[in-house]
N, C-alpha and C positions, 0 to 999 in steps of 0.2 A: 266208338270207332273213329269218327271224324271230329270228336270233341276237342282234340288237340289243335285244330285249326281255328277254333273260336275261343279266345281267351275270356275267362269268366271273371277276371279281376276288375273289370270296369264297372261292375255293379249295375245300377239301373240305367246307365248311359248306353250300355251295349245293345240292349234290345231295340232302343230307338234308332240307333245307327243301322242295325240290321233291317229294321222295318223300312227306313228311308231308302236303303240300298235296294231292297226288294221292290219298292214302289218305283224307283228309277228304272230298274230292269224291266218291270212290267210295262212301264210307259214306252220304253224303247221297243219292246216286243210288239206292243200294240201298234206303234208307228210302222214297224216293219211289216206287220200283217196287213195294215191298211194300204201300204204301198204295193204289196203283193196282190191284194185284192183289186186295186186300181189297174195294175198291169194285166191281170187276168181278164178283167171286164173290158179293157181296151183291146185285148186280143180277139174279141168276138167269140166265135164258137170253135176256134182252132184247137183248143185243148180238150174239147168234149168228145165223148164217144170212144174213149180209149179201150174199154172192154167190150164194145158193141160191134166190133168188126165182123165177127163170125155169127152174129145173132140173126142176120137176114135170111 
């Protein structure tokens, strides 16, 4: 289905390029998640209890 987006003519070089690209994307995602976690930790408890308003 999406095979046309990945040319198979590169032989053994293509998987290494894809692996490196995935590693870079995962590193970027990890950095973004770390920054988001730091933002949420710095916000204190303001983001907690979203579904607990009517529990009382």
